[in-house]
C-alpha positions in Angstrom: 88.6 117.0 62.1 88.0 113.4 61.5 89.8 113.6 58.2 93.0 113.7 60.3 92.7 110.0 60.6 93.3 109.7 56.9 96.3 112.1 56.8 98.2 111.6 53.5 95.1 110.3 51.6 93.1 113.5 51.5 94.3 117.1 51.3 92.2 119.0 53.9 92.6 122.3 55.6 93.3 120.5 58.9 95.9 118.3 57.4 97.5 121.2 55.6 97.8 123.1 58.9 99.3 120.2 60.7 101.9 119.7 57.8 102.7 123.4 58.0 103.2 123.2 61.7 105.6 120.3 61.3 107.5 121.9 58.5 107.9 125.2 60.4 109.0 123.4 63.6 111.5 121.3 61.6 112.9 124.4 59.8 113.2 126.4 63.0 115.0 123.6 64.9 117.3 122.5 62.1 118.6 126.0 61.8 120.0 125.7 65.4 123.0 123.8 66.5 122.6 120.3 68.1 123.1 120.4 71.9 125.8 118.3 73.4 125.8 117.4 77.1 127.8 115.0 79.3 125.1 112.4 78.5 125.8 112.7 74.8 129.4 111.7 75.3 128.5 108.8 77.5 126.4 107.4 74.6 129.2 108.1 72.1 131.6 106.2 74.4 129.0 103.5 74.8 129.3 103.6 78.6 128.2 100.3 80.2 125.8 102.2 82.4 123.6 103.3 79.4 120.7 101.4 77.8 121.6 100.2 74.3 118.9 101.9 72.2 120.4 105.4 71.9 124.0 104.1 71.9 123.2 102.1 68.7 121.4 105.0 67.2 124.0 107.7 67.8 127.1 105.6 67.1 125.6 104.2 63.9 125.0 107.7 62.6 128.5 108.7 63.6 130.0 105.8 61.6 127.9 106.5 58.5 127.7 110.3 58.5 131.0 111.2 60.2 131.2 114.9 61.1 127.5 115.6 60.2 126.1 112.8 62.3 124.7 115.3 64.9 122.5 117.1 62.3 121.3 113.8 61.0 120.5 112.7 64.6 118.4 115.8 65.1 116.6 115.2 61.8 115.9 111.6 62.9 114.5 112.9 66.2 112.1 115.2 64.3 111.0 112.7 61.7 110.2 110.0 64.3 108.7 112.5 66.6 106.3 114.0 64.1 105.3 110.6 62.9 104.5 109.5 66.5 102.7 112.8 67.3 100.5 112.4 64.3 99.8 108.7 65.1 98.6 109.4 68.7 96.7 112.5 67.7 94.8 110.5 65.0 94.1 107.9 67.6 92.7 110.4 70.1 90.5 112.1 67.5 89.1 108.8 66.3 88.4 107.1 69.7 87.2 110.2 71.6 85.7 112.2 68.7 87.6 115.3 69.6 86.8 118.7 68.1 89.2 120.8 66.1 90.0 123.1 69.0 90.7 120.1 71.3 93.0 118.5 68.7 94.9 121.8 68.2 95.4 122.1 72.0 96.6 118.5 72.2 98.9 119.1 69.2 100.5 122.0 71.0 101.1 120.0 74.2 102.5 117.1 72.3 105.0 119.4 70.5 105.9 121.2 73.7 109.0 119.0 74.5 110.6 120.0 71.2 111.0 123.6 72.4 112.9 125.0 75.4 113.5 124.2 78.2 113.5 120.5 77.1 114.4 120.8 73.4 114.4 117.0 73.0 115.1 117.2 69.2 118.2 119.3 69.5 119.5 117.5 72.6 121.6 114.5 71.6 120.2 112.4 74.4 117.8 109.5 74.7 114.7 111.6 75.0 114.9 112.3 71.3 113.9 108.7 70.6 112.2 107.7 73.9 109.4 110.3 73.6 108.3 109.2 70.1 108.5 105.5 71.2 106.4 106.4 74.2 103.8 108.1 72.1 103.7 105.1 69.7 103.4 102.7 72.6 100.4 104.6 74.1 98.8 104.9 70.6 99.0 101.2 69.9 97.8 100.4 73.4 94.7 102.6 72.9 94.0 100.8 69.6 94.3 97.4 71.3 92.3 98.3 74.4 89.6 100.6 73.0 89.3 99.5 69.4 90.0 95.8 69.9 92.6 96.0 67.2 94.6 92.7 67.7 96.9 93.6 64.8 98.0 96.6 66.9 99.5 94.1 69.3 102.6 93.5 67.2 103.3 97.2 66.8 102.7 97.8 70.5 105.3 95.1 71.3 107.8 96.6 68.9 107.3 100.2 70.2 107.5 99.0 73.8 110.7 97.1 73.2 112.3 100.0 71.5 111.2 102.3 74.3 112.4 100.1 77.1 115.7 99.5 75.4 116.1 103.3 75.1 114.9 104.3 78.6 114.5 101.6 81.1 112.1 103.6 83.4 109.3 102.6 81.1 109.4 98.9 81.6 106.6 99.5 84.1 104.2 100.3 81.2 103.6 96.6 80.4 101.9 95.9 83.8 99.8 99.0 83.4 98.6 98.0 80.0 97.9 94.4 81.2 95.8 95.7 84.1 93.6 97.9 81.9 93.3 95.2 79.2 92.3 92.6 81.8 89.8 95.0 83.4 88.1 95.6 80.1 88.1 91.9 78.9 87.7 90.2 82.3 84.2 88.9 81.4 85.4 87.3 78.2 89.0 86.7 79.3 88.8 83.0 78.4 88.6 83.9 74.7 91.7 82.6 72.9 92.7 86.0 71.5 92.5 87.7 74.8 94.5 85.1 76.6 97.1 85.2 73.9 97.3 89.0 74.1 97.7 88.9 77.9 100.4 86.2 77.6 102.4 88.2 75.1 102.1 91.4 77.2 103.1 89.5 80.3 106.2 88.0 78.7 107.2 91.3 77.0 109.2 92.8 80.0 111.1 89.6 80.5 112.0 89.5 76.8 113.1 93.1 77.0 115.4 92.2 80.0 116.8 89.2 78.1 117.6 91.4 75.0 119.3 94.0 77.2 121.4 91.5 79.1 122.4 89.7 75.9 123.5 93.0 74.4 125.6 93.7 77.4 127.1 90.2 77.3 128.1 90.5 73.7 129.6 94.0 73.9 130.9 94.1 77.5 131.2 90.5 78.6 128.6 90.9 81.5 125.1 89.3 81.4 123.7 92.1 83.6 121.2 95.0 83.6 122.6 98.5 83.4 124.6 99.1 86.6 123.2 102.5 87.7 119.8 101.8 89.1 120.8 101.7 92.8 123.6 104.1 92.4 120.9 106.6 91.6 118.3 105.2 94.1 120.7 105.3 97.1 121.1 109.1 96.7 118.1 110.0 98.8 118.8 107.4 101.6 122.3 108.8 101.7 121.0 112.3 102.1 118.9 111.4 105.1 121.4 109.1 106.7 123.5 109.6 109.9 127.0 108.7 110.9 125.6 106.2 113.3 124.3 104.1 110.4 127.8 102.8 109.9 127.2 100.1 112.5 124.5 98.5 110.3 127.0 97.5 107.6 128.8 94.2 108.1 131.0 94.1 105.0 134.1 96.3 104.9 133.5 97.7 101.4 129.9 98.7 102.3 131.1 100.5 105.5 134.1 102.2 103.8 132.2 103.5 100.8 129.4 104.7 103.1 131.8 106.6 105.4 133.7 108.2 102.5 130.5 109.3 100.8 128.9 110.6 104.0 131.9 112.6 105.0 132.1 114.2 101.6 128.4 115.1 101.7 128.7 116.4 105.3 131.7 118.6 104.3 129.5 120.2 101.7 126.5 120.5 104.0 124.5 118.1 101.8 122.9 116.0 104.5 119.3 116.6 105.6 120.2 117.2 109.2 122.2 120.3 108.1 119.3 121.8 106.0 116.9 123.8 108.1 113.2 124.1 107.2 110.3 122.0 106.1 110.4 118.7 104.3 109.8 120.6 101.0 112.9 122.8 101.7 115.0 119.8 102.6 113.9 118.1 99.4 114.6 121.1 97.3 118.2 121.2 98.6 118.5 117.5 97.7 116.9 118.1 94.3 119.3 120.9 93.4 122.4 119.0 94.5 121.5 115.5 93.2 124.6 115.2 90.9 126.9 116.3 93.8 125.5 113.5 96.0 125.3 110.8 93.3 127.5 111.1 90.2 130.3 113.2 91.9 130.1 111.3 95.2 128.9 107.8 95.8 129.6 106.8 92.2 133.1 108.2 92.1 133.9 106.9 95.6 132.8 103.4 94.7 134.7 103.2 91.4 137.9 104.6 93.1 137.5 102.2 96.0 137.3 99.1 93.9 140.1 100.3 91.6 142.3 100.7 94.7 141.5 97.1 95.6 142.8 95.8 92.3 139.5 95.1 90.6 139.3 95.3 86.8 137.9 98.6 85.6 135.1 96.9 83.8 133.7 95.3 86.9 134.1 98.3 89.2 130.7 99.8 88.3 128.9 96.5 89.0 130.6 96.2 92.3 129.6 99.8 93.1 126.0 99.0 92.0 125.8 96.0 94.3 127.1 98.0 97.2 124.6 100.8 96.6 121.8 98.2 96.5 122.8 97.0 99.9 123.2 100.6 101.3 119.7 101.4 99.8 117.9 98.8 101.8 119.8 99.2 105.0 119.6 103.0 105.1 115.8 103.1 104.3 115.2 100.4 107.0 116.9 102.5 109.7 115.7 105.9 108.5 112.3 105.0 107.1 110.3 107.9 108.5 112.7 110.5 107.2 113.0 108.7 103.8 109.2 108.5 103.3 108.8 112.2 104.2 111.3 113.4 101.6 110.1 110.7 99.1 106.6 112.1 99.3 108.0 115.7 99.1 109.7 114.7 95.9 106.5 113.3 94.4 104.6 116.5 95.4 107.4 118.6 93.8 107.0 116.6 90.6 103.3 117.4 90.5 103.9 121.1 91.3 101.9 120.9 94.4 99.8 118.5 96.6 96.5 119.4 95.0 97.3 118.1 91.5 98.6 114.9 93.2 95.5 114.4 95.3 93.3 115.1 92.3 95.2 112.5 90.2 94.9 109.9 93.0 91.1 110.6 93.4 90.6 110.4 89.6 92.5 107.0 89.7 90.2 105.7 92.4 87.0 107.0 90.8 87.9 105.7 87.4 88.9 102.3 88.7 85.5 102.0 90.4 83.7 103.1 87.3 85.6 100.7 85.0 85.1 97.9 87.4 81.3 98.4 87.3 81.2 98.9 83.6 84.1 99.7 81.3 83.7 102.8 79.1 86.1 104.7 76.9 86.0 107.9 79.0 86.8 106.2 82.4 89.1 103.7 80.7 91.4 106.4 79.3 91.3 108.3 82.6 92.3 105.1 84.5 95.1 104.4 82.0 96.3 108.0 82.1 96.3 108.3 85.9 98.0 105.0 86.3 100.8 106.0 83.8 101.2 109.4 85.5 101.3 108.0 89.0 103.5 105.0 88.3 106.1 107.1 86.5 106.1 109.8 89.2 106.4 107.3 92.0 109.2 105.4 90.3 111.2 108.5 89.4 111.0 109.8 92.9 112.5 106.5 94.2 115.3 106.1 91.7 116.2 109.7 91.1 114.8 113.2 91.6 111.6 114.6 90.1 112.9 116.7 87.2 110.9 117.7 84.1 113.2 115.6 82.0 111.8 112.4 83.5 108.2 113.5 83.9 107.2 115.4 80.8 106.2 112.2 78.9 102.8 112.3 80.5 101.9 116.0 80.3 99.7 115.4 77.3 97.6 112.8 79.2 96.8 115.4 81.9 95.6 117.8 79.2 93.6 115.0 77.6 91.8 114.3 80.8 90.9 117.9 81.2 89.6 118.1 77.6 87.4 115.0 78.0 85.9 116.4 81.2 85.1 119.7 79.5 83.6 117.8 76.6 81.4 115.8 79.0 80.3 118.8 80.9 79.7 121.0 77.9 79.4 118.9 74.7 80.7 120.8 71.7 79.1 120.6 68.3 80.9 118.2 66.0 82.5 120.1 63.1 
């Protein structure tokens, strides 16, 4: 299977099979209609709450291809997606000497998001670009860390910036990569190339934020990050809040928006005190009704409130975001125990049970200890994978709710860990 690393240079059975899989998948998906959702129209409108990456992609295609832009968008998702899948598969095979069976299993898992229920190629949403950019970021990170390929640093930076400008949740990847790179190179960290690599990786998130804010300043007149982080994040604190929390807000707008939002939720029975059962059951009620608590409640109440006070429409969302940021801190501070309980329930829900979560945490601890004593490819990839899985799950559970749409990016890493363990326990003959 090692010939996969030279795909395009040699015609092999394995390469032919991969090409046929890609062609069949493309043919199957292109026969179906593109899927429009409320998110699609928010990108076409270039809503100020959206990250710039997918707005630029979708609107550029709309300008050039007019009525057929959606089909071209799907084709673009597929082309970029298959390129990224091939790149990361090649990297895994080369670094970890995977067998044919292991590579086929990984290929299937990597292609899983392109089929229902996610259908990221057909859905005209940011996942169509974010997933390929994520795979490329991981692939070039592996080359930098495990193959000492300094030339991969440029492509890593490019993939990371494209990813973060498409889906902001992945800005956390840079600190993760820095940590693993430093852990491996710590004994030779004073070498010029290692210091330069670390410096570039360290600056990368700040450069990303600068690009994002500059874009927003040029097109909207505001040098700000997307104003929806705390509008999302305050949803869980609102859900576990009480009417008595009103006394903790000193500013009139904070108090008014909280009261309006809480009363609306209470009328629908969407406060945790009205949901009977365990923390898991309370979280499930929150999970299923997230849009009713967030988009259709606190967001709308905030926008309407500031419009009523004579604010310009363009600044209402920033005012709402600032108020939600204040509500977020205050409500957690005064309901910390309840918030932590449901926050943990959300993480467990995302892992489909407490056992997978505990195993992931244990693997993280063990792999860190192993890598600290002596870095190896096996424990290094396990440490990187568990860090990526845990960091994404923990962040998603804070700022939103643990749905597959936000968590599927790391499914292939879980399968890779399992494959490497099986390979270590029972080495398979190299084909």
